VEXVEXFI-835795 format. One record per residue (C-alpha): residue in one letter; x, y, z. Coordinates in steps of 0.05 Angstrom, whole numbers. Layout:
N
+---+--------+--------+--------+
| r |     xx |     yy |     zz |
+---+--------+--------+--------+
| A |      X |      Y |      Z |
...
+---+--------+--------+--------+
//
This chain:
445
+---+--------+--------+--------+
| r |     xx |     yy |     zz |
+---+--------+--------+--------+
| M |   -265 |  -1133 |    188 |
| E |   -188 |  -1113 |    192 |
| N |   -173 |  -1047 |    241 |
| V |   -146 |   -989 |    188 |
| L |   -124 |   -939 |    230 |
| T |   -162 |   -870 |    207 |
| R |   -125 |   -792 |    210 |
| V |   -154 |   -759 |    256 |
| N |   -121 |   -699 |    243 |
| G |   -128 |   -657 |    183 |
| D |    -71 |   -593 |    148 |
| V |    -23 |   -619 |    194 |
| A |     59 |   -611 |    181 |
| G |    121 |   -636 |    212 |
| I |    187 |   -596 |    229 |
| D |    250 |   -633 |    243 |
| V |    297 |   -573 |    288 |
| G |    363 |   -574 |    268 |
| S |    418 |   -517 |    290 |
| R |    428 |   -492 |    223 |
| Q |    357 |   -522 |    190 |
| Y |    287 |   -538 |    196 |
| F |    260 |   -577 |    146 |
| V |    175 |   -582 |    146 |
| G |    136 |   -637 |     97 |
| V |     69 |   -612 |    101 |
| N |      0 |   -656 |     94 |
| T |    -58 |   -618 |     66 |
| Q |   -134 |   -624 |     57 |
| E |   -117 |   -617 |    -31 |
| G |    -52 |   -679 |    -16 |
| G |      7 |   -632 |    -10 |
| G |     69 |   -665 |      6 |
| E |    127 |   -640 |    -12 |
| V |    182 |   -625 |     44 |
| K |    213 |   -561 |     40 |
| N |    276 |   -527 |     89 |
| F |    292 |   -459 |    111 |
| D |    349 |   -434 |    144 |
| T |    345 |   -421 |    229 |
| Y |    351 |   -348 |    221 |
| T |    288 |   -297 |    240 |
| D |    288 |   -297 |    156 |
| G |    279 |   -359 |    149 |
| C |    234 |   -368 |    214 |
| R |    181 |   -316 |    179 |
| Q |    190 |   -360 |    101 |
| L |    170 |   -428 |    148 |
| L |    109 |   -385 |    181 |
| A |     87 |   -355 |    109 |
| Y |     86 |   -420 |     80 |
| L |     58 |   -465 |    122 |
| L |      2 |   -408 |    135 |
| G |     -3 |   -406 |     48 |
| N |    -11 |   -489 |     50 |
| G |    -67 |   -485 |     99 |
| V |    -31 |   -511 |    158 |
| K |    -69 |   -516 |    221 |
| K |    -31 |   -561 |    266 |
| V |     41 |   -574 |    260 |
| A |     83 |   -623 |    307 |
| M |    175 |   -623 |    320 |
| E |    218 |   -649 |    371 |
| A |    242 |   -603 |    427 |
| T |    301 |   -619 |    403 |
| G |    353 |   -577 |    459 |
| C |    336 |   -497 |    460 |
| Y |    333 |   -497 |    389 |
| W |    256 |   -505 |    373 |
| K |    242 |   -454 |    423 |
| V |    230 |   -385 |    400 |
| L |    208 |   -421 |    330 |
| Y |    149 |   -451 |    380 |
| S |    124 |   -368 |    410 |
| M |    132 |   -348 |    333 |
| L |     72 |   -408 |    315 |
| T |     30 |   -403 |    372 |
| E |     27 |   -316 |    367 |
| A |      0 |   -338 |    295 |
| G |    -52 |   -379 |    322 |
| I |    -24 |   -452 |    299 |
| D |    -35 |   -517 |    344 |
| V |     29 |   -526 |    357 |
| T |     55 |   -602 |    386 |
| V |    124 |   -600 |    409 |
| S |    145 |   -685 |    423 |
| N |    186 |   -721 |    464 |
| G |    249 |   -751 |    422 |
| R |    229 |   -800 |    462 |
| H |    170 |   -823 |    438 |
| V |    180 |   -831 |    368 |
| K |    230 |   -872 |    366 |
| H |    197 |   -917 |    407 |
| V |    149 |   -918 |    328 |
| P |    198 |   -944 |    278 |
| G |    215 |   -912 |    215 |
| R |    260 |   -878 |    174 |
| K |    310 |   -842 |    210 |
| T |    348 |   -783 |    157 |
| D |    338 |   -711 |    174 |
| V |    302 |   -699 |    104 |
| K |    257 |   -762 |    116 |
| D |    243 |   -752 |    200 |
| C |    207 |   -690 |    179 |
| A |    155 |   -746 |    132 |
| W |    146 |   -784 |    180 |
| I |    126 |   -730 |    240 |
| K |     78 |   -704 |    198 |
| E |     57 |   -774 |    193 |
| L |     45 |   -799 |    258 |
| H |     22 |   -733 |    278 |
| S |    -43 |   -730 |    234 |
| Y |    -63 |   -807 |    256 |
| G |    -44 |   -771 |    335 |
| L |      6 |   -816 |    345 |
| L |     52 |   -763 |    390 |
| K |     33 |   -742 |    445 |
| K |     41 |   -663 |    474 |
| S |     98 |   -644 |    523 |
| F |     82 |   -590 |    569 |
| V |    107 |   -529 |    546 |
| P |    102 |   -464 |    596 |
| G |     62 |   -399 |    598 |
| A |    111 |   -335 |    586 |
| E |    112 |   -311 |    657 |
| V |    122 |   -390 |    676 |
| G |    169 |   -390 |    627 |
| E |    195 |   -330 |    643 |
| L |    208 |   -349 |    714 |
| R |    238 |   -428 |    700 |
| H |    294 |   -391 |    669 |
| Y |    322 |   -350 |    720 |
| M |    301 |   -409 |    766 |
| R |    356 |   -450 |    727 |
| I |    398 |   -396 |    727 |
| R |    402 |   -383 |    807 |
| E |    404 |   -463 |    806 |
| K |    463 |   -475 |    769 |
| D |    512 |   -407 |    803 |
| I |    495 |   -441 |    870 |
| E |    528 |   -498 |    845 |
| N |    595 |   -458 |    816 |
| K |    581 |   -413 |    880 |
| S |    583 |   -485 |    916 |
| D |    642 |   -509 |    877 |
| A |    691 |   -442 |    893 |
| V |    677 |   -467 |    969 |
| R |    708 |   -525 |    952 |
| R |    765 |   -497 |    922 |
| M |    791 |   -446 |    986 |
| D |    787 |   -504 |   1034 |
| K |    823 |   -548 |    978 |
| A |    868 |   -495 |    991 |
| L |    870 |   -471 |   1054 |
| V |    888 |   -552 |   1056 |
| G |    935 |   -537 |   1021 |
| M |    985 |   -487 |   1066 |
| N |    957 |   -537 |   1131 |
| I |    893 |   -483 |   1148 |
| R |    854 |   -528 |   1178 |
| L |    794 |   -479 |   1187 |
| G |    743 |   -526 |   1155 |
| N |    752 |   -565 |   1217 |
| A |    752 |   -510 |   1270 |
| I |    688 |   -483 |   1242 |
| S |    619 |   -507 |   1219 |
| D |    621 |   -471 |   1145 |
| I |    672 |   -434 |   1122 |
| Q |    638 |   -393 |   1071 |
| G |    594 |   -356 |   1144 |
| K |    618 |   -290 |   1167 |
| S |    670 |   -316 |   1215 |
| G |    697 |   -361 |   1153 |
| L |    698 |   -305 |   1098 |
| A |    729 |   -254 |   1149 |
| I |    789 |   -297 |   1153 |
| I |    791 |   -313 |   1080 |
| K |    790 |   -232 |   1073 |
| A |    847 |   -227 |   1124 |
| I |    898 |   -274 |   1104 |
| L |    881 |   -256 |   1031 |
| D |    898 |   -181 |   1053 |
| G |    960 |   -201 |   1078 |
| Q |    945 |   -225 |   1155 |
| R |    980 |   -287 |   1184 |
| E |    981 |   -273 |   1260 |
| P |    925 |   -327 |   1278 |
| S |    917 |   -283 |   1343 |
| E |    899 |   -231 |   1287 |
| L |    844 |   -279 |   1253 |
| V |    817 |   -303 |   1311 |
| K |    790 |   -242 |   1322 |
| L |    753 |   -238 |   1269 |
| C |    712 |   -295 |   1288 |
| D |    633 |   -277 |   1303 |
| G |    626 |   -277 |   1384 |
| R |    583 |   -335 |   1391 |
| I |    651 |   -387 |   1371 |
| A |    708 |   -350 |   1404 |
| P |    694 |   -361 |   1470 |
| E |    683 |   -441 |   1457 |
| K |    729 |   -446 |   1390 |
| R |    778 |   -400 |   1407 |
| E |    835 |   -448 |   1416 |
| D |    823 |   -501 |   1361 |
| V |    817 |   -432 |   1320 |
| L |    878 |   -406 |   1344 |
| K |    915 |   -482 |   1329 |
| S |    877 |   -494 |   1248 |
| L |    898 |   -422 |   1229 |
| E |    979 |   -440 |   1237 |
| G |    998 |   -458 |   1162 |
| L |   1046 |   -466 |   1119 |
| Y |   1036 |   -397 |   1065 |
| D |   1061 |   -406 |    998 |
| K |   1056 |   -370 |    940 |
| A |   1012 |   -415 |    893 |
| N |    963 |   -431 |    948 |
| L |    945 |   -369 |    964 |
| F |    939 |   -354 |    897 |
| A |    888 |   -417 |    887 |
| L |    855 |   -381 |    946 |
| G |    840 |   -317 |    917 |
| H |    818 |   -352 |    849 |
| A |    768 |   -376 |    895 |
| Y |    742 |   -329 |    933 |
| G |    742 |   -279 |    869 |
| H |    692 |   -336 |    848 |
| Y |    663 |   -335 |    903 |
| C |    644 |   -260 |    909 |
| F |    631 |   -256 |    833 |
| Y |    576 |   -318 |    839 |
| T |    542 |   -283 |    900 |
| G |    532 |   -219 |    843 |
| E |    502 |   -265 |    796 |
| I |    451 |   -287 |    844 |
| Q |    427 |   -225 |    877 |
| K |    422 |   -201 |    812 |
| C |    359 |   -272 |    794 |
| D |    336 |   -250 |    857 |
| T |    329 |   -190 |    840 |
| E |    290 |   -204 |    763 |
| I |    257 |   -259 |    806 |
| E |    216 |   -215 |    863 |
| S |    202 |   -167 |    804 |
| L |    168 |   -228 |    763 |
| L |    132 |   -268 |    824 |
| G |    106 |   -186 |    849 |
| K |     65 |   -178 |    764 |
| M |     51 |   -253 |    775 |
| S |     22 |   -238 |    852 |
| E |    -23 |   -176 |    831 |
| G |    -91 |   -186 |    845 |
| K |    -88 |   -243 |    878 |
| P |   -121 |   -261 |    953 |
| E |    -79 |   -227 |   1008 |
| V |    -43 |   -268 |   1061 |
| S |    -69 |   -271 |   1137 |
| E |    -17 |   -243 |   1191 |
| E |    -31 |   -305 |   1224 |
| E |     -3 |   -361 |   1172 |
| K |     54 |   -389 |   1187 |
| F |    120 |   -411 |   1146 |
| K |    177 |   -462 |   1146 |
| R |    246 |   -426 |   1156 |
| V |    287 |   -440 |   1100 |
| Y |    360 |   -458 |   1111 |
| H |    399 |   -456 |   1056 |
| N |    404 |   -402 |   1003 |
| R |    335 |   -377 |   1013 |
| P |    323 |   -322 |    966 |
| A |    333 |   -245 |    973 |
| I |    260 |   -245 |    958 |
| K |    223 |   -194 |   1012 |
| D |    155 |   -222 |   1024 |
| L |    161 |   -296 |    989 |
| D |    132 |   -329 |   1029 |
| T |     64 |   -300 |   1018 |
| M |     71 |   -283 |    946 |
| V |     76 |   -357 |    943 |
| M |     28 |   -366 |    973 |
| Q |    -25 |   -318 |    935 |
| I |      9 |   -338 |    869 |
| Y |    -24 |   -406 |    898 |
| G |    -76 |   -375 |    897 |
| G |    -76 |   -367 |    977 |
| K |    -60 |   -448 |    992 |
| N |    -16 |   -451 |   1036 |
| L |     26 |   -509 |   1007 |
| T |     79 |   -505 |   1061 |
| V |     37 |   -547 |   1111 |
| L |     60 |   -616 |   1069 |
| P |    117 |   -639 |   1100 |
| G |    191 |   -625 |   1072 |
| I |    160 |   -563 |   1020 |
| T |    188 |   -499 |   1047 |
| S |    168 |   -434 |   1007 |
| Y |    240 |   -435 |    972 |
| T |    221 |   -498 |    950 |
| L |    152 |   -480 |    913 |
| L |    187 |   -428 |    871 |
| K |    230 |   -484 |    837 |
| F |    172 |   -528 |    836 |
| L |    133 |   -468 |    810 |
| S |    179 |   -440 |    762 |
| E |    175 |   -515 |    732 |
| T |    106 |   -535 |    747 |
| G |     63 |   -461 |    747 |
| T |     -4 |   -455 |    782 |
| D |    -39 |   -492 |    716 |
| L |    -44 |   -566 |    725 |
| S |    -94 |   -573 |    668 |
| A |    -52 |   -594 |    630 |
| W |    -58 |   -671 |    671 |
| P |   -130 |   -692 |    678 |
| T |   -107 |   -745 |    741 |
| A |    -49 |   -741 |    790 |
| E |    -28 |   -806 |    771 |
| R |    -14 |   -768 |    700 |
| F |     25 |   -729 |    738 |
| T |     57 |   -766 |    775 |
| A |     76 |   -797 |    714 |
| W |    102 |   -741 |    672 |
| M |    152 |   -715 |    733 |
| G |    181 |   -809 |    738 |
| L |    149 |   -820 |    794 |
| A |    101 |   -864 |    778 |
| P |    118 |   -938 |    787 |
| S |    121 |   -975 |    719 |
| Q |     79 |  -1023 |    686 |
| Y |    109 |  -1066 |    645 |
| Q |     83 |  -1132 |    640 |
| S |     77 |  -1198 |    584 |
| G |     36 |  -1250 |    592 |
| S |     27 |  -1266 |    668 |
| T |     96 |  -1238 |    673 |
| R |     96 |  -1189 |    714 |
| K |    164 |  -1150 |    719 |
| Y |    197 |  -1089 |    762 |
| K |    225 |  -1049 |    703 |
| K |    269 |   -975 |    726 |
| I |    232 |   -913 |    699 |
| K |    304 |   -881 |    667 |
| Y |    293 |   -810 |    690 |
| T |    254 |   -757 |    737 |
| N |    258 |   -695 |    704 |
| A |    255 |   -621 |    745 |
| A |    199 |   -619 |    786 |
| G |    202 |   -691 |    790 |
| Q |    287 |   -684 |    820 |
| I |    267 |   -629 |    858 |
| L |    207 |   -663 |    909 |
| K |    257 |   -721 |    917 |
| E |    301 |   -664 |    943 |
| A |    253 |   -644 |    998 |
| V |    231 |   -714 |   1020 |
| Q |    299 |   -745 |   1037 |
| S |    315 |   -699 |   1106 |
| L |    242 |   -739 |   1126 |
| L |    275 |   -808 |   1129 |
| R |    300 |   -780 |   1193 |
| S |    247 |   -747 |   1215 |
| K |    219 |   -768 |   1284 |
| H |    146 |   -737 |   1286 |
| C |    128 |   -744 |   1208 |
| A |     93 |   -808 |   1182 |
| L |    105 |   -790 |   1118 |
| G |    173 |   -809 |   1134 |
| L |    162 |   -872 |   1179 |
| W |    126 |   -885 |   1124 |
| G |    195 |   -888 |   1076 |
| R |    235 |   -917 |   1132 |
| Q |    195 |   -982 |   1130 |
| V |    199 |   -983 |   1058 |
| A |    267 |   -975 |   1057 |
| A |    275 |  -1026 |   1109 |
| R |    250 |  -1073 |   1045 |
| R |    269 |  -1038 |    985 |
| G |    330 |   -990 |   1001 |
| P |    338 |   -908 |   1006 |
| S |    320 |   -894 |    927 |
| V |    253 |   -932 |    925 |
| A |    228 |   -886 |    982 |
| I |    256 |   -838 |    965 |
| K |    225 |   -831 |    890 |
| G |    154 |   -865 |    935 |
| M |    157 |   -805 |    973 |
| A |    174 |   -759 |    924 |
| R |    110 |   -781 |    891 |
| K |     61 |   -781 |    959 |
| L |     75 |   -706 |    959 |
| A |     61 |   -699 |    879 |
| V |     -5 |   -733 |    894 |
| W |    -16 |   -676 |    950 |
| I |      0 |   -610 |    921 |
| Y |    -37 |   -645 |    865 |
| N |   -100 |   -654 |    898 |
| I |    -86 |   -583 |    944 |
| I |    -82 |   -537 |    872 |
| T |   -142 |   -581 |    840 |
| K |   -201 |   -597 |    887 |
| G |   -183 |   -559 |    943 |
| L |   -162 |   -616 |    995 |
| A |   -125 |   -599 |   1056 |
| F |    -80 |   -623 |   1089 |
| V |    -75 |   -651 |   1156 |
| E |     -7 |   -673 |   1194 |
| N |    -26 |   -726 |   1245 |
| G |     35 |   -751 |   1258 |
| I |     68 |   -810 |   1271 |
| K |     27 |   -844 |   1328 |
| Q |    -43 |   -839 |   1295 |
| Y |      0 |   -873 |   1227 |
| E |     27 |   -923 |   1278 |
| D |    -58 |   -938 |   1301 |
| Q |    -76 |   -937 |   1238 |
| Q |    -22 |   -992 |   1210 |
| R |    -37 |  -1031 |   1271 |
| D |   -106 |  -1027 |   1255 |
| K |    -99 |  -1054 |   1184 |
| R |    -57 |  -1116 |   1212 |
| L |    -99 |  -1139 |   1266 |
| K |   -162 |  -1135 |   1217 |
| R |   -129 |  -1188 |   1164 |
| L |    -98 |  -1232 |   1226 |
| K |   -165 |  -1248 |   1257 |
| K |   -194 |  -1250 |   1180 |
| E |   -134 |  -1301 |   1171 |
| A |   -151 |  -1339 |   1235 |
| A |   -226 |  -1332 |   1212 |
| K |   -221 |  -1376 |   1152 |
| L |   -165 |  -1424 |   1199 |
| N |   -234 |  -1431 |   1252 |
| F |   -192 |  -1389 |   1300 |
| A |   -200 |  -1343 |   1344 |
| L |   -143 |  -1283 |   1368 |
| V |   -156 |  -1265 |   1436 |
| D |   -128 |  -1198 |   1480 |
| L |    -82 |  -1232 |   1519 |
| Q |    -98 |  -1155 |   1575 |
| T |   -167 |  -1184 |   1565 |
| A |   -164 |  -1262 |   1583 |
| E |   -118 |  -1239 |   1648 |
| M |   -163 |  -1182 |   1673 |
| A |   -231 |  -1247 |   1659 |
+---+--------+--------+--------+
//
């Protein structure tokens, strides 16, 4: 008996999203199958919505094309239509004719047979937080670029300030740069602007580093980069204000946090948000995820903006890690098994990868020791991905199942590994009719 595909979704439509037009193909019970196009202006979106409702369409599928789909998605969901935003990569895996007009009909056909998977689309509050956080991250990148250009301009005048102090964007470095731009050239005066902790130990080095050959072009470049640095610093503060206001709304009515809770220090780019640690913990339902290795409240804030706190979109931890591009690949053909590199890691997976990188140097974390062992065999990139996956599973289990995490340290991990190895050796020895003997016990006997 032949296997025939059956339609699982009736009254569906497929939409090909473009920058100028939406192409819509409907598939109703009455047999409608024409393709119509609408412009992407607000009036065109209203006409498209009226057309779908008039044809009794209850489900819609569209590709996630840039940011063009977002407004239409909001309008359709508010009207009660079930919208599936699919990954364009998945549509390409099912071959079909590819044109702007026929694409919508092909998407409609795939969706009617249930061959398209829904992409994760965050709720309104999480989507707003994601918007602010991504803008903030881009501003941090631009600010870092401005610091690099300031240092380049200083080196161009042979002012080696970066060699004498650890960070030119610190309090001392910025004070010296501002004084130089204001016209001060005397090293003995500039060194007075250094912090009290720097002057006693590094005074001579700072004095030598400030003896430069000033020229107009590099001074202009220094002022230009300093202006950009100040501008993006202000933009980051604006983002922090919006994020703080939104976090306040999201944490309303959530469980209070005990004053005894301990949180890790955020060393770089910490948002200027009052009670950041407690608000993030409240949003996560009173669960302190900073007990996990490598996780701070700032890491959680970034992760929250990508996934939210409702992980029901992923029924299992395996699907959660696969969505982030952290799951091991499966590539089997007959008896052949190959390692196939996954070509992408989404923003949430990248956040966890960045969080675990420092753990490879940790002397107290079991996850770091495990990562070093994997790195010795497969390389650091595979180790970081594996560590990030373990972290994702722990986060998933804490949020969805309420499980607790306890860092047992390297000593207990090494003891567990030793017990597993000993058990394996005993099993192999028994197969060969041998027995393992403890040397210390044998010598005492």
